C-alpha positions as CSV (number, residue, x, y, z in Angstrom):
1,R,-1.2,109.5,46.7
2,L,0.3,108.0,43.3
3,C,3.2,109.1,41.3
4,S,4.6,108.7,37.9
5,E,6.9,109.9,35.7
6,R,5.3,112.6,34.0
7,E,3.8,114.2,36.9
8,S,5.0,113.9,40.5
9,S,1.6,113.1,41.3
10,V,-1.4,112.5,39.3
11,S,-5.5,112.4,41.0
12,Y,-7.6,109.6,40.8
13,Q,-9.3,110.7,37.7
14,E,-5.7,111.1,36.1
15,L,-4.9,107.5,36.9
16,K,-8.5,106.4,35.7
17,D,-7.6,107.9,32.2
18,L,-4.0,106.3,32.2
19,K,-5.2,103.1,32.9
20,E,-7.5,103.1,29.7
21,G,-3.9,102.9,28.1
22,N,-1.0,100.8,28.7
23,I,0.4,101.2,32.0
24,L,1.4,99.3,35.2
25,H,0.0,100.5,38.2
26,V,2.3,99.2,41.2
27,D,1.0,99.7,44.7
28,V,3.7,100.0,47.2
29,R,1.5,99.8,50.4
30,G,2.0,97.2,53.1
31,R,0.1,94.2,53.2
32,W,-1.5,95.2,56.4
33,E,-2.4,98.3,54.9
34,I,-3.9,96.6,51.8
35,D,-5.8,94.3,54.1
36,R,-7.1,97.1,56.4
37,D,-8.1,99.5,53.0
38,G,-8.5,97.0,50.2
39,K,-6.6,96.4,46.8
40,I,-6.7,98.6,44.4
41,P,-8.0,97.0,41.2
42,E,-5.8,96.3,38.1
43,S,-2.7,96.9,40.4
44,V,0.6,94.8,41.5
45,E,1.4,95.0,44.7
46,V,5.4,94.9,45.6
47,L,6.3,96.4,49.0
48,L,8.6,99.3,48.7
49,K,11.2,96.9,50.3
50,E,11.1,94.9,47.6
51,L,10.9,97.1,44.8
52,V,14.4,97.2,43.5
53,E,14.6,93.6,43.6
54,A,11.4,93.1,41.6
55,L,12.4,95.6,38.7
56,Q,15.6,93.8,38.5
57,M,14.2,90.4,38.2
58,N,13.7,88.5,34.7
59,A,10.6,88.6,33.3
60,A,9.8,85.0,34.3
61,D,10.5,85.4,37.9
62,F,8.2,88.7,38.0
63,K,5.3,86.8,36.1
64,E,5.7,84.5,38.7
65,Q,6.1,86.3,41.7
66,Y,3.5,89.2,41.0
67,N,1.1,87.4,38.5
68,Q,1.6,90.2,35.9
69,K,4.1,91.2,33.2
70,M,7.4,92.4,34.0
71,P,7.6,96.2,33.1
72,V,10.2,97.3,30.8
73,K,12.1,100.4,31.0
74,S,10.0,102.6,28.7
75,D,6.7,101.6,29.9
76,H,4.5,104.1,31.6
77,V,4.3,103.1,35.4
78,V,2.6,104.5,38.2
79,F,3.3,103.6,41.6
80,S,0.7,104.3,44.8
81,C,0.8,104.3,48.5
82,F,-1.2,106.0,51.3
83,A,0.5,109.2,51.8
84,G,2.8,110.0,48.5
85,T,6.2,109.2,50.5
86,R,6.7,105.6,49.6
87,S,5.3,106.4,46.1
88,R,8.1,109.1,45.5
89,Q,10.6,107.3,46.9
90,A,9.4,103.9,44.4
91,L,9.6,106.4,41.6
92,S,13.3,107.3,42.6
93,F,14.3,103.7,42.6
94,A,12.7,103.1,39.2
95,T,14.5,106.1,37.6
96,S,17.9,105.0,39.2
97,L,17.4,101.8,37.7
98,G,17.0,103.4,34.2
99,F,13.4,103.4,33.8
100,S,12.1,106.7,32.0
C-alpha cells in the first residue's frame, strides 16, 4: 500500500506516474519482508522505527546511510508498506516533522 501527502493512498499506476517526476519513494517494510518479497525499484528502504530519526538527519549522514539524497520538507514523498498501516504512520510522522 502506498501513501502520499496528496492522497491517503495511491495506486500502482499513480505511483509509476509520480516516479516520472521528482519524488522520493520510501519503503518502510521490514528487512525480512524485503528479503521475502523483493526490493521496490528506485525506492529507499527506511524501517518505520528509524524514520523519525532518518528524517531529522543532516543531508550528508542521510546520503551515507541510505545512499539517497535527503528529502527537504517541500519534496514529494510517497511511503509504502505491505498493508498500508505503516505507510500511514510514516506519513503522519513526516507531517509532524513539517513535511508538507
